[in-house]
C-alpha positions in Angstrom: 0.0 0.0 0.0 1.2 3.5 -0.9 -0.3 7.0 -0.4 -1.6 8.6 -3.5 -2.5 12.3 -3.9 -5.0 13.2 -6.5 -5.0 16.9 -7.2 -7.8 18.7 -9.0 -10.2 15.8 -8.9 -13.1 17.6 -7.3 -13.9 20.3 -9.8 -16.2 20.4 -12.8 -13.8 20.3 -15.7 -13.1 17.6 -18.3 -10.0 16.4 -16.5 -12.0 16.1 -13.3 -14.3 13.6 -15.1 -11.2 11.5 -15.8 -10.0 11.9 -12.3 -13.3 10.5 -10.9 -13.0 7.5 -13.2 -9.5 6.7 -11.9 -10.6 7.3 -8.3 -13.4 4.7 -8.7 -10.9 2.1 -9.8 -8.4 2.9 -7.1 -11.1 2.8 -4.4 -12.4 -0.5 -5.7 -9.0 -2.0 -5.5 -8.7 -1.2 -1.8 -4.9 -1.2 -2.1 -3.8 2.4 -1.4 -4.5 5.4 0.8 -5.9 8.2 -1.3 -5.7 11.9 -0.6 -8.0 14.2 -2.7 -6.6 17.7 -2.8 -9.1 20.5 -3.6 -9.4 24.2 -3.3 -12.9 23.6 -1.8 -14.0 22.7 1.6 -14.9 19.0 2.0 -18.6 18.4 1.0 -21.2 17.6 3.6 -21.5 14.1 2.3 -18.7 11.8 3.3 -15.9 11.0 0.9 -15.7 7.4 -0.4 -14.1 4.9 2.0 -10.3 5.1 1.7 -10.4 8.7 0.4 -9.3 11.7 2.6 -10.4 15.1 1.4 -7.8 17.9 2.0 -8.3 21.6 1.3 -5.2 23.0 -0.3 -3.9 26.3 -1.4 -2.2 25.7 -4.8 -0.5 29.1 -4.6 1.4 28.0 -1.5 4.2 25.5 -2.3 5.2 25.2 1.4 1.7 24.2 2.4 1.5 21.7 -0.5 4.9 20.2 0.5 3.5 19.6 4.0 0.4 17.9 2.6 2.5 15.7 0.4 4.8 14.4 3.1 4.7 10.6 2.9 3.0 10.6 -0.5 4.4 8.1 -3.1 2.5 9.2 -6.2 0.9 12.5 -7.3 -1.7 12.5 -10.1 -2.6 16.0 -11.3 -5.8 16.9 -13.0 -5.5 20.6 -12.7 -6.5 22.3 -16.0 -5.3 26.0 -16.0 -6.2 27.2 -19.5 -6.2 30.7 -18.1 -2.6 30.3 -16.9 -0.4 29.3 -19.8 2.7 29.8 -17.5 1.4 26.8 -15.5 2.1 28.4 -12.2 0.0 25.9 -10.2 1.5 22.9 -11.8 5.0 24.3 -11.1 4.1 24.9 -7.5 2.9 21.3 -7.3 6.0 20.0 -8.8 8.2 22.0 -6.5 6.2 20.8 -3.5 6.5 17.2 -4.7 10.3 17.5 -4.9 10.5 19.1 -1.5 8.3 16.3 0.0 10.4 13.6 -1.7 7.5 12.3 -3.7 8.6 9.3 -5.8 6.3 9.6 -8.8 4.4 12.5 -10.5 1.9 12.6 -13.3 1.1 16.1 -14.6 -2.3 17.0 -16.0 -2.1 15.5 -19.5 -4.8 12.7 -20.1 -5.3 13.4 -23.9 -3.1 14.2 -26.8 0.6 13.5 -27.5 1.2 16.7 -29.5 0.0 20.1 -28.7 0.0 21.8 -32.1 -3.1 23.9 -32.7 -4.4 23.2 -29.2 -3.9 26.7 -27.7 -5.9 25.9 -24.6 -3.2 23.3 -23.7 -0.4 25.9 -23.5 0.0 25.1 -19.8 0.8 21.5 -20.7 3.7 22.6 -22.9 5.1 24.7 -20.1 4.7 21.9 -17.6 6.5 19.5 -20.0 9.4 22.0 -20.4 9.6 22.5 -16.6 9.8 18.8 -15.8 12.4 18.2 -18.5 14.5 21.0 -17.2 14.2 19.7 -13.6 15.7 16.3 -14.6 18.2 17.8 -17.1 21.4 16.9 -15.2 20.1 14.1 -13.0 16.8 12.5 -12.1 15.1 14.6 -9.4 11.5 13.4 -9.9 10.2 10.3 -11.7 7.4 11.5 -13.9 5.3 10.4 -16.8 2.8 11.9 -19.3 -0.3 9.7 -19.6 -1.6 10.1 -23.2 -4.6 8.0 -24.3 -5.6 10.1 -27.4 -9.3 10.8 -27.8 -11.7 8.9 -25.5 -14.0 6.5 -27.4 -16.6 7.4 -24.9 -17.2 10.7 -26.6 -18.3 8.9 -29.7 -21.3 7.3 -28.0 -23.0 10.7 -27.3 -25.7 11.5 -26.4 -25.6 8.1 -24.6 -23.3 7.8 -21.6 -20.7 5.0 -21.8 -18.9 5.6 -18.5 -19.7 6.7 -15.0 -18.3 10.2 -15.1 -17.2 11.4 -18.5 -19.7 13.9 -19.8 -20.5 13.1 -23.4 -20.4 15.9 -25.9 -20.7 16.3 -29.6 -17.5 15.8 -31.6 -16.7 16.3 -35.3 -17.5 12.6 -35.7 -21.2 12.4 -34.9 -22.2 8.7 -34.8 -25.7 9.7 -33.5 -26.7 11.7 -36.5 -24.4 9.9 -39.0 -22.3 12.9 -40.0 -18.7 14.2 -39.7 -16.6 17.3 -40.2 -13.1 16.6 -41.5 -10.1 18.6 -42.8 -9.9 18.5 -46.6 -7.2 16.0 -47.5 -7.0 14.7 -43.9 -8.5 11.2 -44.5 -5.2 9.5 -43.8 -4.4 11.4 -40.6 -4.3 9.0 -37.7 -6.0 9.2 -34.3 -5.7 7.0 -31.2 -9.0 6.0 -29.6 -9.0 4.6 -26.0 -11.8 4.1 -23.5 -11.6 6.1 -20.3 -12.1 2.7 -18.5 -8.9 1.4 -20.0 -7.0 4.6 -19.0 -8.3 4.2 -15.4 -7.2 0.6 -15.2 -3.8 1.3 -16.7 -3.1 4.1 -14.3 -4.0 1.8 -11.4 -1.6 -0.8 -12.8 1.0 1.9 -13.4 0.9 2.8 -9.7 1.7 -0.8 -8.8 4.3 -1.1 -11.5 7.7 -1.9 -10.0 9.8 -0.7 -12.8 10.6 2.9 -13.7 7.9 4.9 -15.4 8.6 5.9 -19.0 8.6 9.7 -19.5 5.9 9.2 -22.2 3.0 6.9 -21.2 1.2 6.2 -24.4 -2.0 4.2 -24.0 -3.5 2.9 -27.2 -6.9 1.2 -27.4 -6.9 1.5 -31.2 -5.2 3.6 -33.8 -6.8 4.4 -37.1 -7.1 7.0 -39.9 -9.9 9.4 -40.0 -11.1 7.7 -43.2 -11.2 4.4 -41.3 -13.1 6.0 -38.4 -15.8 7.3 -40.7 -16.0 3.9 -42.4 -16.4 2.3 -39.1 -19.2 4.7 -38.2 -20.9 3.9 -41.5 -20.6 0.2 -40.8 -21.9 0.3 -37.3 -24.6 2.9 -37.8 -25.6 2.0 -41.4 -27.7 -1.0 -40.4 -31.0 -1.1 -38.5 -30.2 -2.5 -35.0 -33.6 -4.0 -34.6 -33.2 -6.2 -37.6 -29.6 -7.5 -37.2 -27.7 -9.3 -34.5 -24.7 -7.6 -32.9 -22.4 -10.6 -33.7 -23.3 -10.2 -37.3 -22.6 -6.5 -37.3 -19.1 -7.3 -36.1 -18.5 -9.6 -39.0 -19.7 -7.2 -41.7 -17.2 -6.3 -44.4 -19.7 -4.3 -46.5 -20.0 -0.5 -46.0 -23.2 0.7 -44.4 -25.2 3.9 -45.1 -22.8 6.7 -45.8 -22.2 9.5 -43.3 -22.7 13.1 -44.4 -19.2 14.4 -44.5 -18.3 18.1 -44.8 -14.7 19.0 -45.7 -13.0 22.1 -44.4 -9.9 24.0 -45.6 -7.1 24.5 -43.2 -6.9 28.3 -43.9 -10.6 28.6 -43.1 -10.2 26.9 -39.8 -7.1 29.0 -39.0 -9.0 32.2 -39.7 -12.2 31.2 -38.0 -14.2 31.9 -41.2 -15.4 28.3 -41.7 -19.0 27.5 -42.3 -20.8 24.2 -42.0 -24.4 23.0 -41.8 -23.8 22.1 -38.1 -21.3 22.8 -35.3 -20.5 20.2 -32.6 -21.7 21.7 -29.3 -19.2 21.2 -26.4 -21.7 21.8 -23.6 -19.7 20.6 -20.7 -21.0 21.8 -17.3 -17.6 23.6 -16.7 -18.3 25.9 -19.7 -20.6 28.8 -19.1 -23.7 28.5 -21.3 -23.1 31.9 -22.9 -19.7 30.8 -24.0 -20.6 27.4 -25.4 -21.1 28.4 -29.0 -18.0 30.6 -29.2 -15.7 28.0 -27.5 -17.2 25.2 -29.6 -16.0 26.9 -32.8 -12.6 27.5 -31.4 -12.1 24.0 -30.0 -13.5 22.2 -33.1 -11.2 24.1 -35.4 -8.2 23.4 -33.2 -9.2 19.8 -32.8 -9.4 19.2 -36.6 -6.1 20.9 -37.2 -4.5 19.0 -34.4 -5.7 15.7 -35.8 -4.2 16.6 -39.1 -0.9 17.2 -37.4 -1.4 13.8 -35.7 -1.4 15.3 -32.3 -3.9 12.7 -31.2 -1.9 9.7 -32.5 -0.3 8.3 -29.4 2.4 5.8 -28.7 1.9 2.4 -26.9 4.3 2.3 -24.0 1.8 0.8 -21.6 0.5 -1.7 -24.1 4.0 -3.0 -24.2 4.5 -2.9 -20.4 1.3 -4.6 -19.7 1.1 -7.4 -22.3 -1.5 -9.3 -20.3 -4.0 -6.5 -20.4 -6.6 -6.6 -23.2 -7.3 -3.2 -24.5 -10.8 -2.4 -25.7 -10.9 -2.0 -29.5 -12.9 0.8 -31.2 -15.1 -1.5 -33.3 -15.9 -3.8 -30.3 -16.7 -0.9 -28.0 -18.7 1.3 -30.4 -20.7 -1.7 -31.9 -21.8 -2.6 -28.4 -22.5 1.0 -27.4 -24.7 1.6 -30.4 -26.5 -1.7 -30.5 -30.2 -1.1 -30.3 -29.9 2.6 -30.6 -32.0 4.5 -33.2 
C-alpha cells in the first residue's frame, strides 16, 4: 500500500471527469490510501471509504509540501487554461520534490502533440519545466499519460462511463455525420476508452519498474477515413433487424455519413462555415460561451488531428502485455447496439 495524492479531482472540468473514473478504480482495488486535494472545503456528504479530502492552497508550495509528506505518487488533473505559465503545476512539482514524492503525473490525459491546441499551453510549459528539472540528474520520476481521444465521446448522447460527460465531436455517430479537414482522411488518431485509461493508471501505480517519460496508452489507432467507415458500418444497419455478432463480421460498408470537408486556412482564420457545429456543452463551460468556444475548439481539434497530435504511442500496451485493451469496433458496436 502507498499513499496517492489526486490533485484537482473535485472540480467540474473535463480532467475532473477523468480523475473521478480513476478514483473509482483505485477505491475499488482497496490497495492504497488516497488523498484528494481541492481548493474547496470538504462536502457535507462523506468521501468514499479510503479517500481523505484535504483543502489545499495551490498558490502556496510550502503548504503543498507539508500535505505531500509521505505521498508516493501524485496524479494531477488541474487544468489551467487561463494560466499558460502553468504556475499551479509548477508549485505542485516544487512541492513534490520538497516532500520527496517518488512519482508524479502532470495534467495530461489526452493528446501526444499540442499543435493547434492553444488551450493546452500550460501542458507545454509543464513538460518543459519537468524536462529541465531532470536535465542533469533525475530529481523526480514523472510520466505523461496520453490516451488520445476517448472513445466514450463517440457514444453521445448516450453515456458510456460513470463520469465522462459526453459531448458532440466532429465525428457524430448519433446523426451519422462528420466534419473533416480536406485532404485529412489519412491522418491518424488514437482512440481509447476512459475505462482502459483508469485501469492502466491503477496498474502503473503498482508497476515496480521505472515509469517511462511518455506513457502512451492505445486502445486502437486508425485513420480518419477508417473511423468514418467504421461509423458507417456500425450505424448503417438497422439495429432492430440485425444481430450484434453479425454487425461485427460485416465487411460491407453501411449507409454513408454526411461528410463536410473544411480547408485549413478557413479553420485557421475562424471563417469556416458548416451546416452544423458540434456543441461542447460541458458543465464547466458557461452556457453563454458554449457556441463561441465550440467553434474555437472544433477548429483546433481538426487541425491538431491533421498534425497527428492525437496519435499516441503504446508504452503501456508493451509494459502490460497481459491487459486486453478495448478495440474501437468492439466498443462502439456494443454501445450503439439497439440505438435508433
